[in-house]
C-alpha angles and dihedrals in degrees: 000000000000117000120222092248091049095161092062106024123063122238129242135231109217127190126216136183099246092208098051103020090234115154111237111215130317097299134229129289109233137165133312118293101354107214107173136026121193140161117231109250092254092050094238096117142032110215129198125191107210108199100197085206118213117268126181092223104041140027115223117177121231118236149163119250116207123196114189108216098184093104094049110106101163130021098234130126095256094051094044091051088064093060120107129210118217114202118208118190128180100252094117096044128108102239096183110142094013119126104256132174108229104226127147092274135085112286093240089062087066095062111109118192112203109174137005137201128180131213134158097354092311130106119207114203129189113222094198104184089040092053092230146107120227125206119212124195104223094188095056096026098233141115109261103184145344115213118202109215098208119198135310123205114230138177109231148155104262100168119085095174102066091063092220137100104256106163099180109104117106117209141156116251138194108230092215093175127211111188120035130189127186125210139160126248119182091337095311123112112231127185126210121205137192103222101214101149127215134204128218102206087295100105130106133156119256093256093055093048088049090070088074125071106286146165123268093255094058092042091056092048091054087065094045111101091209094054109025096089097044113121111235136178121264090203100055138059101048097127099178103035097245095125093254123115107238099170117038106224125196130208113258127000099241086237146087123243139199117214137183104258094214103042101025090229118150114254100175140349123195094215119226108334091212097094092051092046091048090053095048101037117004099173098076095045107160093335125161131228096002092291115132088198085072090067112164092001096126097046094104093048122040103320115217090354109221104220114146123057140167139166129215143164130231135153090010093301132105118225134192122207123197125189121210111215097200104027086043099216132124118221124201122205133183106232098171082126100042091198091066121034113202121204112243111166147345135205134178121191103190091120090053089054092245100137135177108010107224102170139015132200127188118211117195122220092265092060101050132081091228095051089236126112113260137194118211120202127195111210120203107200135062094039097316121280142185124232123202119202131182111229112225111188 
């Protein structure tokens, strides 16, 4: 639960009986602005990513809350009231090389956890605005590593004004992932991310940035109709430290990526999903709010906006599903070989009034009444709805 004054008042984790809706106990005080709650895959821990979202009037640090469930024998109010929440911020971490907003506060106050997943006594946390993934050792209760994700070069549609799908502009992007999922492949932990991107009052279009002293490359782009409206970061792209943006860098990469969970090295990136989406379903190209009349509207911002993501196995294959918040579709890829994702299926539910996929959950055959694998989608707009899809390999 997020309080109204979320920059100064901590959030709460509240438990409910999912069958009856009954609230179980008072709940647990956790960090500032809790943004994601997840069980570790073995069920040992409950994990909360507390974003500590930026506010112009207060500085709340982001953190990870860890609730050890090993002592919980029954899920009743009395037992739950005995649980404790440990809050772990980033005050003791080396933040060298991490994307940080330089405000008049400690650097660790600028770390913003977005999403968390747990596997094998490790928690993997996306730090979206910091363009990084942090690794937390659940056994020893300490931060183990923070991996900066750098930039990826993509070919995109950057022009919302021509009202056409022109995917021909090449630009660097900050992955800035939202959802993260961990899985094992041949004994190695891999993490998959939906590279949505998110600004922190540090975004301007190319034309606006061009009013400041700048290099010739950015000056020429400010006159380019295909680039001039693209939102870029004012913090990134200064390659020589002279205060001038040399490489325009957008928020998000319009892609999903697979990374090595231990080293943070890139294993695979899908590239911009725009060409595939245009081939499969051209009508909602970079739309907004589930309205086809908004064709091309999001091209200067974050395009289709990959936000939701999950991974599951069926029929001896591993599949990745990614939900596109703005374009509204869900893409399915075979990632049995994580080095080479293969497109498998696509669905868009605008006509069913299921709009803006925010979360995805894969249910294997063993967990469904029908005995068939299912994909559940949580949709944010039009009152909030849930979609249920049968997964056919």
